[in-house]
Backbone of each chain as nested JSON, in Angstrom:
{
  "chains": [
    {"id": "A", "residues": [
      {"number": 1, "name": "MET", "atoms": {"N": [139.52, 96.783, 103.87], "CA": [137.973, 97.242, 104.589], "C": [137.244, 96.122, 105.181]}},
      {"number": 2, "name": "ALA", "atoms": {"N": [138.142, 94.697, 104.924], "CA": [137.449, 93.583, 105.286], "C": [136.81, 93.782, 106.89]}},
      {"number": 3, "name": "ASP", "atoms": {"N": [137.521, 94.403, 107.669], "CA": [137.58, 94.337, 109.278], "C": [136.324, 95.332, 109.686]}},
      {"number": 4, "name": "LEU", "atoms": {"N": [135.66, 95.862, 108.335], "CA": [134.884, 96.995, 108.841], "C": [133.496, 96.121, 109.838]}},
      {"number": 5, "name": "GLN", "atoms": {"N": [133.148, 96.999, 110.653], "CA": [131.895, 96.415, 111.381], "C": [130.898, 97.271, 111.293]}},
      {"number": 6, "name": "ALA", "atoms": {"N": [129.635, 97.068, 110.756], "CA": [128.355, 97.991, 110.615], "C": [127.93, 97.908, 112.188]}},
      {"number": 7, "name": "PRO", "atoms": {"N": [126.966, 99.045, 112.278], "CA": [126.569, 99.029, 113.838], "C": [125.097, 98.135, 113.891]}},
      {"number": 8, "name": "LYS", "atoms": {"N": [125.128, 97.901, 114.713], "CA": [123.8, 96.964, 114.949], "C": [122.454, 97.536, 115.647]}},
      {"number": 9, "name": "PRO", "atoms": {"N": [121.428, 97.055, 115.574], "CA": [120.561, 97.555, 116.486], "C": [120.681, 97.57, 118.002]}},
      {"number": 10, "name": "GLY", "atoms": {"N": [120.429, 98.671, 118.208], "CA": [120.769, 98.838, 119.662], "C": [121.962, 99.834, 120.06]}},
      {"number": 11, "name": "ASP", "atoms": {"N": [122.866, 99.698, 119.092], "CA": [124.215, 100.516, 119.107], "C": [124.021, 102.087, 118.943]}},
      {"number": 12, "name": "ARG", "atoms": {"N": [124.478, 102.959, 119.392], "CA": [124.911, 104.397, 119.2], "C": [124.965, 104.54, 117.895]}},
      {"number": 13, "name": "ALA", "atoms": {"N": [124.39, 105.26, 117.222], "CA": [124.816, 105.642, 115.573], "C": [126.218, 106.374, 115.612]}},
      {"number": 14, "name": "PRO", "atoms": {"N": [126.946, 105.881, 114.747], "CA": [128.448, 106.338, 114.449], "C": [128.138, 108.022, 113.862]}},
      {"number": 15, "name": "ALA", "atoms": {"N": [129.02, 108.675, 114.537], "CA": [129.027, 109.927, 114.01], "C": [129.41, 109.885, 112.501]}},
      {"number": 16, "name": "GLY", "atoms": {"N": [128.858, 110.911, 111.61], "CA": [129.386, 110.942, 110.336], "C": [128.891, 112.427, 109.75]}},
      {"number": 17, "name": "VAL", "atoms": {"N": [129.503, 112.951, 108.634], "CA": [129.34, 113.963, 108.062], "C": [129.312, 113.824, 106.661]}},
      {"number": 18, "name": "ALA", "atoms": {"N": [128.407, 114.504, 105.902], "CA": [128.643, 114.762, 104.257], "C": [128.245, 115.882, 103.686]}},
      {"number": 19, "name": "LEU", "atoms": {"N": [128.459, 115.769, 102.457], "CA": [128.376, 117.519, 101.869], "C": [127.013, 117.55, 101.434]}},
      {"number": 20, "name": "ASP", "atoms": {"N": [126.363, 118.811, 101.523], "CA": [125.404, 118.98, 100.82], "C": [125.431, 119.676, 99.387]}},
      {"number": 21, "name": "ALA", "atoms": {"N": [124.198, 120.301, 98.726], "CA": [124.535, 120.657, 97.355], "C": [125.452, 121.633, 97.3]}},
      {"number": 22, "name": "ALA", "atoms": {"N": [125.67, 122.425, 98.283], "CA": [126.561, 123.645, 98.469], "C": [127.7, 123.241, 98.602]}},
      {"number": 23, "name": "GLY", "atoms": {"N": [128.178, 122.028, 99.041], "CA": [129.394, 121.76, 99.61], "C": [129.822, 121.684, 100.826]}},
      {"number": 24, "name": "ASP", "atoms": {"N": [128.397, 122.122, 101.284], "CA": [128.801, 122.464, 103.008], "C": [128.72, 121.057, 103.733]}},
      {"number": 25, "name": "PRO", "atoms": {"N": [129.604, 120.749, 104.642], "CA": [129.456, 119.493, 105.85], "C": [128.195, 119.585, 106.517]}},
      {"number": 26, "name": "VAL", "atoms": {"N": [127.382, 118.649, 106.338], "CA": [126.438, 118.484, 107.134], "C": [126.409, 117.089, 108.136]}},
      {"number": 27, "name": "PRO", "atoms": {"N": [126.536, 117.338, 109.531], "CA": [126.627, 116.17, 110.44], "C": [125.256, 115.565, 110.474]}},
      {"number": 28, "name": "PHE", "atoms": {"N": [125.284, 113.883, 110.388], "CA": [124.352, 113.18, 110.108], "C": [123.289, 113.319, 111.413]}},
      {"number": 29, "name": "GLU", "atoms": {"N": [123.405, 113.767, 112.695], "CA": [122.671, 113.865, 113.768], "C": [121.54, 114.688, 113.321]}},
      {"number": 30, "name": "GLN", "atoms": {"N": [121.787, 115.738, 112.768], "CA": [120.826, 116.998, 112.454], "C": [119.486, 116.027, 111.78]}},
      {"number": 31, "name": "PHE", "atoms": {"N": [119.708, 115.001, 111.198], "CA": [118.557, 114.33, 110.419], "C": [117.619, 113.6, 111.316]}},
      {"number": 32, "name": "TRP", "atoms": {"N": [118.024, 113.124, 112.791], "CA": [117.319, 112.147, 113.455], "C": [117.237, 113.242, 114.637]}},
      {"number": 33, "name": "ARG", "atoms": {"N": [117.395, 114.522, 114.916], "CA": [116.994, 115.305, 116.041], "C": [115.463, 115.594, 116.076]}},
      {"number": 34, "name": "ASP", "atoms": {"N": [114.933, 115.382, 115.094], "CA": [113.239, 115.618, 115.31], "C": [112.47, 114.294, 114.859]}},
      {"number": 35, "name": "GLY", "atoms": {"N": [113.138, 113.336, 114.801], "CA": [112.278, 111.877, 114.705], "C": [113.305, 111.183, 113.852]}},
      {"number": 36, "name": "PRO", "atoms": {"N": [112.726, 109.907, 113.964], "CA": [113.727, 108.847, 113.195], "C": [114.241, 109.195, 111.667]}},
      {"number": 37, "name": "ALA", "atoms": {"N": [115.352, 108.689, 111.351], "CA": [115.923, 109.093, 110.214], "C": [116.292, 107.674, 109.634]}},
      {"number": 38, "name": "VAL", "atoms": {"N": [116.128, 107.693, 108.207], "CA": [116.345, 106.48, 107.285], "C": [117.66, 106.775, 106.668]}},
      {"number": 39, "name": "LEU", "atoms": {"N": [118.934, 106.661, 107.049], "CA": [120.047, 106.867, 106.349], "C": [120.192, 106.044, 105.427]}},
      {"number": 40, "name": "VAL", "atoms": {"N": [120.277, 106.205, 104.12], "CA": [120.801, 105.284, 102.926], "C": [121.934, 105.842, 102.449]}},
      {"number": 41, "name": "PHE", "atoms": {"N": [122.819, 104.593, 102.331], "CA": [124.337, 104.9, 101.492], "C": [124.117, 104.204, 100.211]}},
      {"number": 42, "name": "LEU", "atoms": {"N": [124.115, 104.855, 99.315], "CA": [123.994, 104.3, 97.816], "C": [125.572, 103.559, 97.728]}},
      {"number": 43, "name": "ARG", "atoms": {"N": [125.547, 102.599, 96.553], "CA": [126.841, 102.227, 96.043], "C": [127.556, 103.377, 95.42]}},
      {"number": 44, "name": "HIS", "atoms": {"N": [126.989, 103.816, 94.658], "CA": [127.592, 104.952, 93.737], "C": [126.875, 105.678, 92.725]}},
      {"number": 45, "name": "TRP", "atoms": {"N": [127.014, 106.596, 92.279], "CA": [126.163, 107.198, 91.149], "C": [126.337, 106.354, 89.788]}},
      {"number": 46, "name": "GLY", "atoms": {"N": [125.217, 106.153, 89.667], "CA": [125.14, 105.493, 88.104], "C": [123.991, 104.5, 87.986]}}
    ]},
    {"id": "B", "residues": [
      {"number": 1, "name": "VAL", "atoms": {"N": [123.058, 100.461, 88.44], "CA": [121.524, 100.804, 88.315], "C": [120.973, 100.396, 89.383]}},
      {"number": 2, "name": "PHE", "atoms": {"N": [121.458, 99.645, 90.376], "CA": [120.944, 99.123, 91.781], "C": [120.455, 100.676, 92.671]}},
      {"number": 3, "name": "CYS", "atoms": {"N": [121.411, 101.518, 92.586], "CA": [121.212, 102.69, 93.241], "C": [120.099, 103.766, 92.707]}},
      {"number": 4, "name": "ARG", "atoms": {"N": [119.86, 103.809, 91.477], "CA": [118.554, 104.201, 90.717], "C": [117.483, 103.502, 91.321]}},
      {"number": 5, "name": "TYR", "atoms": {"N": [117.574, 102.192, 91.39], "CA": [116.542, 101.503, 91.536], "C": [116.148, 101.515, 92.995]}},
      {"number": 6, "name": "HIS", "atoms": {"N": [117.089, 101.838, 94.092], "CA": [116.558, 101.888, 95.453], "C": [115.845, 103.194, 95.457]}},
      {"number": 7, "name": "LEU", "atoms": {"N": [116.633, 104.138, 94.898], "CA": [116.0, 105.738, 95.126], "C": [114.625, 105.75, 94.588]}},
      {"number": 8, "name": "THR", "atoms": {"N": [114.4, 105.175, 93.249], "CA": [113.022, 105.323, 92.903], "C": [112.116, 104.328, 93.761]}},
      {"number": 9, "name": "GLN", "atoms": {"N": [112.506, 103.554, 94.471], "CA": [111.537, 102.819, 95.483], "C": [111.26, 103.95, 96.607]}},
      {"number": 10, "name": "LEU", "atoms": {"N": [112.283, 104.528, 97.254], "CA": [112.341, 105.279, 98.399], "C": [111.231, 106.45, 98.055]}},
      {"number": 11, "name": "ARG", "atoms": {"N": [111.439, 106.942, 96.94], "CA": [110.865, 108.038, 96.414], "C": [109.217, 107.809, 96.333]}},
      {"number": 12, "name": "ARG", "atoms": {"N": [108.914, 106.571, 95.839], "CA": [107.609, 106.321, 95.803], "C": [106.928, 106.074, 97.287]}},
      {"number": 13, "name": "ALA", "atoms": {"N": [107.873, 105.676, 98.062], "CA": [107.255, 105.289, 99.54], "C": [107.432, 106.416, 100.437]}},
      {"number": 14, "name": "HIS", "atoms": {"N": [108.03, 107.505, 99.868], "CA": [108.564, 108.596, 100.646], "C": [107.349, 109.417, 101.82]}},
      {"number": 15, "name": "GLU", "atoms": {"N": [106.163, 109.313, 101.238], "CA": [105.015, 109.72, 102.121], "C": [104.628, 108.736, 103.3]}},
      {"number": 16, "name": "THR", "atoms": {"N": [104.723, 107.455, 102.802], "CA": [104.718, 106.378, 103.783], "C": [105.653, 106.647, 105.046]}},
      {"number": 17, "name": "PHE", "atoms": {"N": [106.894, 106.95, 104.655], "CA": [107.848, 107.088, 105.599], "C": [107.662, 108.518, 106.551]}},
      {"number": 18, "name": "GLU", "atoms": {"N": [107.279, 109.569, 105.755], "CA": [106.826, 110.778, 106.565], "C": [105.64, 110.579, 107.403]}},
      {"number": 19, "name": "ALA", "atoms": {"N": [104.679, 109.778, 106.926], "CA": [103.72, 109.462, 107.975], "C": [103.722, 108.946, 109.256]}},
      {"number": 20, "name": "LYS", "atoms": {"N": [105.119, 108.348, 109.373], "CA": [105.646, 107.816, 110.641], "C": [106.886, 108.713, 111.165]}},
      {"number": 21, "name": "ASP", "atoms": {"N": [106.705, 109.961, 110.352], "CA": [107.696, 111.156, 111.072], "C": [108.978, 110.875, 110.901]}},
      {"number": 22, "name": "ALA", "atoms": {"N": [109.402, 109.883, 109.862], "CA": [110.602, 109.229, 109.568], "C": [111.238, 110.401, 108.461]}},
      {"number": 23, "name": "HIS", "atoms": {"N": [112.556, 110.358, 108.47], "CA": [113.21, 111.394, 107.322], "C": [114.06, 110.451, 106.539]}},
      {"number": 24, "name": "ILE", "atoms": {"N": [113.97, 110.427, 105.254], "CA": [114.969, 109.836, 104.526], "C": [116.378, 110.687, 104.163]}},
      {"number": 25, "name": "VAL", "atoms": {"N": [117.427, 110.395, 104.252], "CA": [118.548, 111.037, 103.717], "C": [119.355, 109.868, 103.013]}},
      {"number": 26, "name": "ALA", "atoms": {"N": [119.896, 110.465, 101.993], "CA": [120.521, 109.282, 101.201], "C": [121.866, 109.988, 100.887]}},
      {"number": 27, "name": "VAL", "atoms": {"N": [123.087, 109.091, 100.818], "CA": [124.303, 109.575, 100.861], "C": [125.109, 108.769, 99.505]}},
      {"number": 28, "name": "GLY", "atoms": {"N": [125.663, 109.472, 98.853], "CA": [126.345, 109.061, 97.793], "C": [127.909, 109.389, 97.734]}},
      {"number": 29, "name": "GLN", "atoms": {"N": [128.673, 108.673, 96.547], "CA": [129.942, 108.885, 96.649], "C": [130.306, 110.244, 95.792]}},
      {"number": 30, "name": "GLY", "atoms": {"N": [131.525, 110.725, 95.756], "CA": [131.807, 111.613, 94.631], "C": [131.468, 113.257, 95.354]}},
      {"number": 31, "name": "THR", "atoms": {"N": [131.548, 114.269, 94.473], "CA": [131.717, 115.575, 94.88], "C": [130.103, 116.281, 94.674]}},
      {"number": 32, "name": "PRO", "atoms": {"N": [129.861, 117.243, 95.286], "CA": [128.587, 117.979, 95.007], "C": [128.126, 118.092, 93.386]}},
      {"number": 33, "name": "SER", "atoms": {"N": [128.932, 118.264, 92.625], "CA": [128.896, 118.238, 91.274], "C": [128.265, 116.848, 90.643]}},
      {"number": 34, "name": "ASP", "atoms": {"N": [129.042, 115.871, 91.041], "CA": [128.733, 114.641, 90.806], "C": [127.368, 114.302, 90.881]}},
      {"number": 35, "name": "ARG", "atoms": {"N": [126.945, 114.597, 92.3], "CA": [125.577, 114.574, 92.918], "C": [124.752, 115.318, 92.052]}},
      {"number": 36, "name": "ASP", "atoms": {"N": [125.024, 116.416, 91.644], "CA": [124.05, 117.237, 90.887], "C": [123.604, 116.554, 89.621]}},
      {"number": 37, "name": "ALA", "atoms": {"N": [124.729, 115.969, 88.946], "CA": [124.529, 115.626, 87.525], "C": [123.664, 114.386, 87.771]}},
      {"number": 38, "name": "PHE", "atoms": {"N": [124.173, 113.768, 88.693], "CA": [122.957, 112.476, 88.826], "C": [121.531, 112.934, 89.373]}},
      {"number": 39, "name": "VAL", "atoms": {"N": [121.346, 114.044, 90.199], "CA": [119.985, 114.38, 90.397], "C": [119.293, 114.974, 89.533]}},
      {"number": 40, "name": "SER", "atoms": {"N": [120.118, 115.632, 88.374], "CA": [119.814, 116.296, 87.151], "C": [118.883, 115.172, 86.106]}},
      {"number": 41, "name": "SER", "atoms": {"N": [119.846, 114.213, 86.436], "CA": [119.268, 113.117, 85.396], "C": [118.143, 112.082, 85.831]}},
      {"number": 42, "name": "HIS", "atoms": {"N": [118.489, 111.731, 87.0], "CA": [117.346, 110.797, 87.789], "C": [116.41, 111.402, 88.648]}},
      {"number": 43, "name": "GLY", "atoms": {"N": [116.609, 112.722, 89.14], "CA": [115.853, 113.377, 90.407], "C": [114.525, 113.872, 89.679]}},
      {"number": 44, "name": "PRO", "atoms": {"N": [113.749, 114.84, 90.244], "CA": [113.985, 115.101, 91.629], "C": [113.577, 114.235, 92.883]}},
      {"number": 45, "name": "TYR", "atoms": {"N": [114.2, 114.303, 93.985], "CA": [113.964, 113.628, 94.99], "C": [113.343, 114.371, 96.411]}},
      {"number": 46, "name": "PRO", "atoms": {"N": [112.207, 113.858, 96.736], "CA": [111.89, 114.554, 98.177], "C": [112.542, 114.651, 99.452]}},
      {"number": 47, "name": "PHE", "atoms": {"N": [113.894, 114.343, 99.525], "CA": [114.508, 114.041, 100.315], "C": [115.976, 114.627, 99.984]}},
      {"number": 48, "name": "PRO", "atoms": {"N": [116.735, 114.723, 101.245], "CA": [118.019, 115.362, 100.842], "C": [118.966, 114.206, 100.15]}},
      {"number": 49, "name": "ILE", "atoms": {"N": [119.771, 114.558, 99.406], "CA": [120.964, 113.732, 98.724], "C": [122.059, 114.555, 99.061]}},
      {"number": 50, "name": "LEU", "atoms": {"N": [123.161, 113.783, 99.858], "CA": [124.161, 114.056, 100.257], "C": [125.588, 113.401, 99.37]}},
      {"number": 51, "name": "CYS", "atoms": {"N": [126.592, 113.777, 99.634], "CA": [127.853, 113.068, 99.021], "C": [129.014, 113.046, 100.119]}},
      {"number": 52, "name": "ASP", "atoms": {"N": [129.917, 111.926, 99.799], "CA": [130.868, 111.728, 100.821], "C": [132.128, 111.503, 99.971]}},
      {"number": 53, "name": "PRO", "atoms": {"N": [132.619, 112.48, 99.601], "CA": [133.737, 112.141, 98.585], "C": [135.04, 111.324, 99.187]}},
      {"number": 54, "name": "THR", "atoms": {"N": [135.278, 111.413, 100.61], "CA": [136.344, 110.675, 100.973], "C": [135.766, 109.087, 101.578]}},
      {"number": 55, "name": "ARG", "atoms": {"N": [134.495, 109.048, 101.708], "CA": [133.973, 107.781, 102.001], "C": [134.02, 107.529, 103.461]}},
      {"number": 56, "name": "ASP", "atoms": {"N": [134.385, 108.477, 104.129], "CA": [134.752, 108.124, 105.487], "C": [133.518, 107.922, 106.212]}},
      {"number": 57, "name": "ALA", "atoms": {"N": [132.339, 108.547, 105.945], "CA": [131.028, 107.983, 106.669], "C": [130.81, 106.516, 106.151]}},
      {"number": 58, "name": "TYR", "atoms": {"N": [131.014, 106.289, 104.829], "CA": [130.712, 104.629, 104.724], "C": [131.564, 103.909, 105.435]}},
      {"number": 59, "name": "ARG", "atoms": {"N": [132.666, 104.467, 105.799], "CA": [133.513, 103.294, 106.648], "C": [133.31, 103.53, 108.143]}},
      {"number": 60, "name": "ALA", "atoms": {"N": [132.659, 104.451, 108.579], "CA": [132.13, 104.605, 109.948], "C": [131.109, 103.873, 110.032]}},
      {"number": 61, "name": "TYR", "atoms": {"N": [130.084, 103.494, 108.973], "CA": [129.09, 102.621, 109.296], "C": [129.232, 101.202, 108.647]}},
      {"number": 62, "name": "GLY", "atoms": {"N": [130.446, 100.824, 108.689], "CA": [130.935, 99.614, 108.534], "C": [130.712, 99.221, 106.937]}},
      {"number": 63, "name": "LEU", "atoms": {"N": [130.882, 100.047, 105.993], "CA": [130.225, 99.3, 104.492], "C": [131.471, 99.431, 103.775]}},
      {"number": 64, "name": "ALA", "atoms": {"N": [131.468, 97.996, 103.562], "CA": [132.818, 97.42, 102.549], "C": [132.799, 97.68, 101.047]}},
      {"number": 65, "name": "ARG", "atoms": {"N": [133.749, 97.401, 100.641], "CA": [133.965, 97.027, 99.219], "C": [133.499, 95.717, 98.858]}},
      {"number": 66, "name": "GLY", "atoms": {"N": [132.84, 95.503, 97.781], "CA": [132.475, 93.904, 97.52], "C": [133.457, 93.366, 96.514]}},
      {"number": 67, "name": "SER", "atoms": {"N": [133.549, 91.933, 96.555], "CA": [134.476, 91.29, 95.654], "C": [133.788, 91.617, 93.995]}},
      {"number": 68, "name": "LEU", "atoms": {"N": [134.588, 91.17, 93.184], "CA": [134.224, 91.365, 91.676], "C": [132.76, 90.385, 91.518]}},
      {"number": 69, "name": "TYR", "atoms": {"N": [132.915, 89.135, 92.256], "CA": [131.893, 88.121, 92.379], "C": [130.284, 88.829, 92.857]}},
      {"number": 70, "name": "ASN", "atoms": {"N": [130.69, 89.364, 94.233], "CA": [129.318, 90.033, 94.806], "C": [128.986, 91.545, 94.043]}},
      {"number": 71, "name": "VAL", "atoms": {"N": [129.784, 91.892, 93.511], "CA": [129.334, 93.034, 92.598], "C": [128.677, 92.825, 91.264]}},
      {"number": 72, "name": "ALA", "atoms": {"N": [129.452, 91.84, 90.536], "CA": [128.792, 91.779, 89.028], "C": [128.276, 90.369, 88.776]}},
      {"number": 73, "name": "MET", "atoms": {"N": [128.614, 89.403, 89.624], "CA": [128.344, 88.047, 89.099], "C": [127.486, 86.909, 89.83]}},
      {"number": 74, "name": "HIS", "atoms": {"N": [127.188, 87.504, 91.174], "CA": [126.282, 86.553, 91.963], "C": [124.702, 86.536, 91.279]}},
      {"number": 75, "name": "PRO", "atoms": {"N": [124.3, 85.59, 91.565], "CA": [122.954, 85.229, 91.051], "C": [122.129, 86.221, 91.263]}},
      {"number": 76, "name": "ASN", "atoms": {"N": [121.957, 86.797, 92.736], "CA": [120.927, 87.803, 93.054], "C": [121.234, 88.999, 92.548]}},
      {"number": 77, "name": "VAL", "atoms": {"N": [122.448, 89.514, 92.056], "CA": [122.764, 90.527, 91.135], "C": [122.438, 90.491, 90.032]}},
      {"number": 78, "name": "ILE", "atoms": {"N": [122.409, 89.432, 89.152], "CA": [121.605, 89.357, 87.821], "C": [120.156, 89.468, 87.936]}},
      {"number": 79, "name": "ALA", "atoms": {"N": [119.596, 88.589, 88.716], "CA": [118.462, 88.394, 88.869], "C": [117.703, 89.999, 89.315]}},
      {"number": 80, "name": "LYS", "atoms": {"N": [118.212, 90.8, 90.33], "CA": [117.833, 91.931, 90.529], "C": [118.266, 92.922, 89.326]}},
      {"number": 81, "name": "ALA", "atoms": {"N": [119.168, 92.694, 88.825], "CA": [119.478, 93.666, 87.605], "C": [118.331, 93.505, 86.371]}},
      {"number": 82, "name": "ALA", "atoms": {"N": [117.66, 92.32, 86.266], "CA": [116.705, 92.101, 85.292], "C": [115.451, 92.769, 85.638]}},
      {"number": 83, "name": "GLU", "atoms": {"N": [115.403, 92.651, 87.054], "CA": [114.016, 93.06, 87.602], "C": [114.262, 94.577, 87.709]}},
      {"number": 84, "name": "ALA", "atoms": {"N": [115.091, 95.283, 87.861], "CA": [115.391, 96.662, 87.45], "C": [115.175, 97.149, 86.129]}},
      {"number": 85, "name": "TYR", "atoms": {"N": [115.783, 96.473, 85.218], "CA": [115.823, 96.895, 83.962], "C": [114.088, 96.86, 83.518]}},
      {"number": 86, "name": "LEU", "atoms": {"N": [113.539, 95.939, 83.73], "CA": [112.15, 95.512, 83.672], "C": [111.35, 96.706, 84.108]}},
      {"number": 87, "name": "ALA", "atoms": {"N": [111.798, 97.029, 85.329], "CA": [110.876, 98.12, 85.814], "C": [111.177, 99.668, 85.179]}},
      {"number": 88, "name": "GLY", "atoms": {"N": [112.187, 99.633, 84.21], "CA": [112.528, 100.776, 83.653], "C": [113.722, 101.548, 83.768]}},
      {"number": 89, "name": "GLU", "atoms": {"N": [114.503, 101.069, 84.915], "CA": [115.78, 101.702, 85.342], "C": [116.745, 101.366, 84.229]}},
      {"number": 90, "name": "ARG", "atoms": {"N": [117.958, 102.147, 84.019], "CA": [118.837, 102.008, 83.188], "C": [120.214, 102.502, 83.918]}},
      {"number": 91, "name": "GLN", "atoms": {"N": [121.429, 101.719, 83.536], "CA": [122.592, 101.979, 84.224], "C": [123.23, 103.235, 83.457]}},
      {"number": 92, "name": "GLY", "atoms": {"N": [123.564, 104.219, 84.277], "CA": [124.224, 105.25, 83.934], "C": [125.718, 105.021, 83.876]}},
      {"number": 93, "name": "ARG", "atoms": {"N": [126.63, 106.224, 83.85], "CA": [127.998, 106.114, 84.056], "C": [128.121, 106.371, 85.445]}},
      {"number": 94, "name": "THR", "atoms": {"N": [128.898, 104.979, 85.682], "CA": [129.425, 105.036, 86.965], "C": [130.219, 106.087, 87.578]}},
      {"number": 95, "name": "ILE", "atoms": {"N": [130.073, 106.628, 88.584], "CA": [130.705, 107.804, 89.254], "C": [131.359, 107.302, 90.763]}},
      {"number": 96, "name": "GLY", "atoms": {"N": [132.438, 106.949, 90.849], "CA": [132.806, 106.651, 92.33], "C": [133.332, 105.206, 92.165]}},
      {"number": 97, "name": "ASP", "atoms": {"N": [133.852, 104.568, 93.504], "CA": [134.076, 103.32, 93.525], "C": [132.915, 102.326, 93.083]}},
      {"number": 98, "name": "GLY", "atoms": {"N": [132.836, 101.575, 92.167], "CA": [131.782, 100.639, 91.801], "C": [131.792, 99.383, 92.534]}},
      {"number": 99, "name": "MET", "atoms": {"N": [132.901, 99.521, 93.268], "CA": [133.129, 97.984, 94.274], "C": [132.255, 98.32, 95.638]}},
      {"number": 100, "name": "GLN", "atoms": {"N": [131.941, 99.843, 95.758], "CA": [131.429, 99.968, 97.152], "C": [129.898, 99.358, 97.307]}},
      {"number": 101, "name": "LEU", "atoms": {"N": [129.932, 98.776, 98.458], "CA": [128.492, 98.528, 98.817], "C": [127.537, 99.296, 99.57]}},
      {"number": 102, "name": "ALA", "atoms": {"N": [126.283, 99.13, 99.412], "CA": [125.158, 99.819, 99.992], "C": [125.106, 99.732, 101.567]}},
      {"number": 103, "name": "GLY", "atoms": {"N": [124.27, 100.636, 102.047], "CA": [123.87, 100.049, 103.459], "C": [122.52, 101.002, 103.707]}},
      {"number": 104, "name": "THR", "atoms": {"N": [121.704, 100.655, 104.576], "CA": [120.546, 101.573, 105.131], "C": [120.469, 101.121, 106.317]}},
      {"number": 105, "name": "PHE", "atoms": {"N": [120.252, 102.36, 107.202], "CA": [120.33, 102.439, 108.882], "C": [119.09, 103.085, 109.156]}},
      {"number": 106, "name": "VAL", "atoms": {"N": [118.16, 102.505, 110.182], "CA": [117.333, 103.478, 110.767], "C": [117.997, 104.013, 112.084]}},
      {"number": 107, "name": "ILE", "atoms": {"N": [117.799, 105.108, 112.605], "CA": [118.455, 105.936, 113.588], "C": [117.341, 106.599, 114.482]}},
      {"number": 108, "name": "SER", "atoms": {"N": [117.142, 106.177, 115.65], "CA": [116.05, 107.073, 116.505], "C": [116.421, 108.365, 116.809]}},
      {"number": 109, "name": "SER", "atoms": {"N": [115.38, 108.991, 117.433], "CA": [115.537, 110.579, 117.551], "C": [116.827, 110.328, 118.701]}},
      {"number": 110, "name": "GLU", "atoms": {"N": [116.95, 109.667, 119.467], "CA": [117.914, 109.28, 120.727], "C": [119.273, 108.889, 120.002]}},
      {"number": 111, "name": "GLY", "atoms": {"N": [119.263, 108.779, 118.649], "CA": [120.792, 108.566, 118.239], "C": [121.052, 106.988, 118.231]}},
      {"number": 112, "name": "ILE", "atoms": {"N": [119.838, 105.962, 118.401], "CA": [120.296, 104.542, 118.64], "C": [119.799, 104.256, 117.14]}},
      {"number": 113, "name": "VAL", "atoms": {"N": [120.562, 103.005, 116.667], "CA": [120.392, 102.173, 115.673], "C": [119.131, 101.403, 115.972]}},
      {"number": 114, "name": "LEU", "atoms": {"N": [118.162, 101.644, 115.033], "CA": [116.798, 100.789, 115.032], "C": [116.757, 99.54, 114.039]}},
      {"number": 115, "name": "PHE", "atoms": {"N": [117.448, 100.018, 113.121], "CA": [117.793, 98.816, 112.04], "C": [118.914, 99.066, 111.257]}},
      {"number": 116, "name": "ALA", "atoms": {"N": [119.75, 97.8, 110.819], "CA": [120.815, 98.065, 110.203], "C": [120.844, 97.026, 109.062]}},
      {"number": 117, "name": "HIS", "atoms": {"N": [121.301, 97.52, 107.788], "CA": [121.453, 96.508, 106.775], "C": [122.573, 96.976, 105.815]}},
      {"number": 118, "name": "ALA", "atoms": {"N": [123.351, 95.959, 105.895], "CA": [124.722, 96.27, 105.346], "C": [124.734, 95.363, 103.96]}},
      {"number": 119, "name": "GLY", "atoms": {"N": [124.853, 95.746, 102.71], "CA": [124.747, 95.106, 101.752], "C": [125.622, 94.082, 101.322]}},
      {"number": 120, "name": "LYS", "atoms": {"N": [125.428, 92.752, 100.982], "CA": [126.266, 91.821, 100.881], "C": [126.939, 91.694, 99.355]}},
      {"number": 121, "name": "GLN", "atoms": {"N": [125.884, 92.201, 98.561], "CA": [126.127, 92.176, 97.097], "C": [125.558, 93.504, 96.673]}},
      {"number": 122, "name": "SER", "atoms": {"N": [125.974, 94.017, 95.555], "CA": [125.725, 95.134, 94.88], "C": [124.278, 95.36, 94.651]}},
      {"number": 123, "name": "SER", "atoms": {"N": [123.312, 94.229, 94.596], "CA": [121.949, 94.52, 94.27], "C": [121.346, 94.476, 95.867]}},
      {"number": 124, "name": "ASP", "atoms": {"N": [122.091, 94.318, 96.908], "CA": [121.422, 94.037, 98.107], "C": [120.945, 95.3, 98.875]}},
      {"number": 125, "name": "PHE", "atoms": {"N": [119.867, 95.72, 98.842], "CA": [119.2, 96.492, 99.953], "C": [117.806, 96.314, 100.284]}},
      {"number": 126, "name": "PRO", "atoms": {"N": [117.458, 96.822, 101.44], "CA": [116.109, 96.201, 102.068], "C": [114.967, 96.891, 101.545]}},
      {"number": 127, "name": "SER", "atoms": {"N": [113.948, 95.923, 101.599], "CA": [112.692, 96.282, 100.888], "C": [112.101, 97.504, 101.889]}},
      {"number": 128, "name": "ASN", "atoms": {"N": [111.317, 98.405, 101.523], "CA": [110.848, 99.645, 102.198], "C": [109.928, 98.882, 103.315]}},
      {"number": 129, "name": "GLU", "atoms": {"N": [109.221, 97.879, 103.063], "CA": [108.336, 97.376, 104.132], "C": [109.444, 96.845, 105.383]}},
      {"number": 130, "name": "SER", "atoms": {"N": [110.574, 96.226, 105.093], "CA": [111.21, 95.968, 106.289], "C": [111.825, 97.118, 107.068]}},
      {"number": 131, "name": "VAL", "atoms": {"N": [112.113, 98.146, 106.317], "CA": [112.696, 99.346, 106.79], "C": [111.422, 99.91, 107.804]}},
      {"number": 132, "name": "LEU", "atoms": {"N": [110.375, 100.095, 107.038], "CA": [109.181, 100.881, 107.766], "C": [108.839, 100.038, 109.076]}},
      {"number": 133, "name": "ALA", "atoms": {"N": [109.076, 98.697, 108.952], "CA": [108.644, 97.874, 110.297], "C": [109.586, 98.168, 111.377]}},
      {"number": 134, "name": "ALA", "atoms": {"N": [110.799, 98.651, 111.246], "CA": [111.506, 99.186, 112.276], "C": [111.038, 100.375, 112.918]}},
      {"number": 135, "name": "ILE", "atoms": {"N": [110.153, 101.04, 112.302], "CA": [110.222, 102.484, 112.741], "C": [109.102, 102.823, 113.557]}}
    ]}
  ]
}
């Protein structure tokens, strides 16, 4: 994973999907449709 | 403990983010049941908490696994762990890859990255002030 590149300011946000509490996939785009989104990736649960 | 510490700080500032019409969403590893167990013990949160069992989204956002030094031994990690403990946070059972590093991104309503912070150590997450300044 050493060659991973995080997006920079000015880049288009990468597409992404995660699961909600019901286990349904949620595309990230829906979170910034109505205003800016703060997308926080946690390290792990713990 | 750093995921708990970061979420606590986001929870406290949630209304400040909302006042800027910004919506927080947090993503963790594991399954929905892992997520539910964590939220039951440390929540609730006034924003969505999702999970990414495959970590495909972590990779899409360039978030790497750290080295043992950067996850457990770096001086910044030790100092911030002490800070988190003094603030009342406690380490729970690790669920997921404990070497995964965190990241925070602000995305505009046009889908453009306004702010990007990819963690370099396990303790590395941005202050709410720096994130709010980008909105």
